[in-house]
C-alpha positions in Angstrom: -33.0 37.5 64.8 -35.5 37.5 67.2 -38.3 34.8 67.6 -41.7 35.5 68.6 -44.7 32.9 69.3 -48.2 33.9 69.3 -50.3 31.6 70.7 -53.8 32.1 68.6 -57.2 30.5 69.8 -59.7 30.3 67.1 -62.4 28.0 68.0 -61.4 26.1 70.0 -58.7 25.4 68.5 -54.5 26.2 69.2 -53.1 28.3 66.1 -49.3 28.4 66.3 -47.4 31.2 64.6 -44.1 32.5 64.0 -43.0 36.2 63.1 -39.3 36.8 63.3 -39.0 40.6 64.0 -36.4 41.0 60.9 -35.8 44.8 62.0 -36.6 46.4 65.9 -35.6 50.6 65.9 -37.0 54.0 67.1 -36.1 57.1 65.9 -32.2 58.7 66.0 -32.1 62.0 67.6 -28.1 62.5 66.6 -28.7 61.1 63.3 -31.5 63.2 62.3 -31.5 66.6 63.4 -27.9 66.9 64.4 -27.4 70.6 65.0 -30.7 70.8 67.0 -29.1 68.3 69.2 -26.2 70.1 69.4 -27.9 73.2 70.4 -30.2 71.8 72.6 -27.3 70.2 74.5 -25.3 73.5 74.7 -28.6 75.7 75.8 -28.1 75.4 79.4 -31.2 74.4 81.5 -34.1 74.8 78.9 -32.6 73.5 75.6 -32.2 70.3 78.5 -35.7 70.4 79.0 -36.6 70.3 75.4 -34.4 67.3 75.0 -35.5 65.5 77.5 -38.9 66.0 75.6 -37.9 64.8 72.4 -36.4 61.6 74.3 -39.0 60.3 75.9 -41.0 61.0 72.7 -38.5 59.6 70.3 -38.2 56.6 72.8 -42.0 56.4 72.4 -42.0 55.9 68.7 -40.9 52.3 67.5 -40.9 50.6 63.7 -40.7 46.7 63.8 -40.5 44.4 60.8 -41.3 40.8 60.7 -41.8 38.2 57.8 -45.2 39.1 57.7 -45.9 43.2 58.8 -45.0 46.1 59.5 -45.6 48.0 63.0 -45.8 51.8 64.1 -46.0 52.2 67.8 -46.6 55.8 68.4 -47.7 57.7 71.8 -46.4 58.8 75.2 -50.3 58.8 77.2 -52.2 57.1 74.7 -50.8 55.0 71.7 -51.4 55.3 68.4 -50.7 51.2 66.6 -50.3 51.2 62.3 -49.5 47.7 61.8 -49.5 47.1 57.5 -49.1 43.1 56.1 -46.1 42.7 53.5 -48.2 41.7 51.5 -50.4 44.6 50.7 -47.5 47.5 50.9 -47.8 48.7 47.3 -45.0 51.4 47.6 -41.7 52.3 49.7 -39.9 55.5 49.4 -36.9 56.2 51.4 -35.8 60.0 51.5 -32.6 61.4 52.8 -31.8 64.6 53.7 -27.8 65.2 53.3 -27.0 64.9 57.2 -28.9 61.8 56.9 -26.9 60.2 54.2 -24.0 61.7 55.8 -25.3 59.8 59.8 -27.1 56.7 58.2 -30.5 57.4 58.9 -33.6 58.5 56.7 -37.7 59.1 56.1 -39.6 55.8 55.6 -43.0 56.3 53.6 -44.9 52.9 53.2 -48.4 53.3 50.8 -51.1 49.9 50.6 -52.6 49.2 47.8 -56.1 50.5 47.7 -55.5 53.9 49.1 -53.6 56.6 47.4 -51.8 58.3 50.6 -48.9 57.1 52.6 -50.3 54.9 56.2 -46.3 54.9 57.8 -44.3 57.5 57.3 -41.4 57.3 59.7 -38.1 60.4 60.3 -34.9 59.6 61.3 -35.0 55.5 60.9 -31.8 54.2 61.4 -30.2 52.2 58.7 -33.2 53.4 56.0 -32.2 51.6 52.9 -32.1 47.9 55.0 -35.2 49.2 56.2 -36.4 49.2 52.3 -34.4 46.2 51.4 -36.0 44.1 54.2 -39.6 45.0 53.5 -38.8 44.3 49.3 -37.5 41.5 50.2 -39.8 39.6 51.8 -43.7 41.4 50.9 -42.4 39.9 46.8 -42.7 36.2 48.9 
């Protein structure tokens, strides 16, 4: 477990908040789409270009779960950050295709109270059920 110390300044006072990172991962390329991955590796040279582009997209997509929030960071040239406080999360949904079940990945969808849409949706997350357990365990505290 990694502990991040965040220094907050509020009207001249220093406040220290400890936020523990409980999960930090990028989507799995092979575990999410194994046949596409194998096809790109075999298809020379266009497949290699496609796999490099795909890899750049994957490494620039990150799901971070702490004891206080869930953050999805995406983007290559421009960054998009969606952060949900655990206390605001209404539902956690895990979807897995057959091969995702076999490789231990899945799609994680998070919805907040006050909205009827999915706030965070990320496909190919390793150990998707562990992510759900972490979120559900900490949001009820």
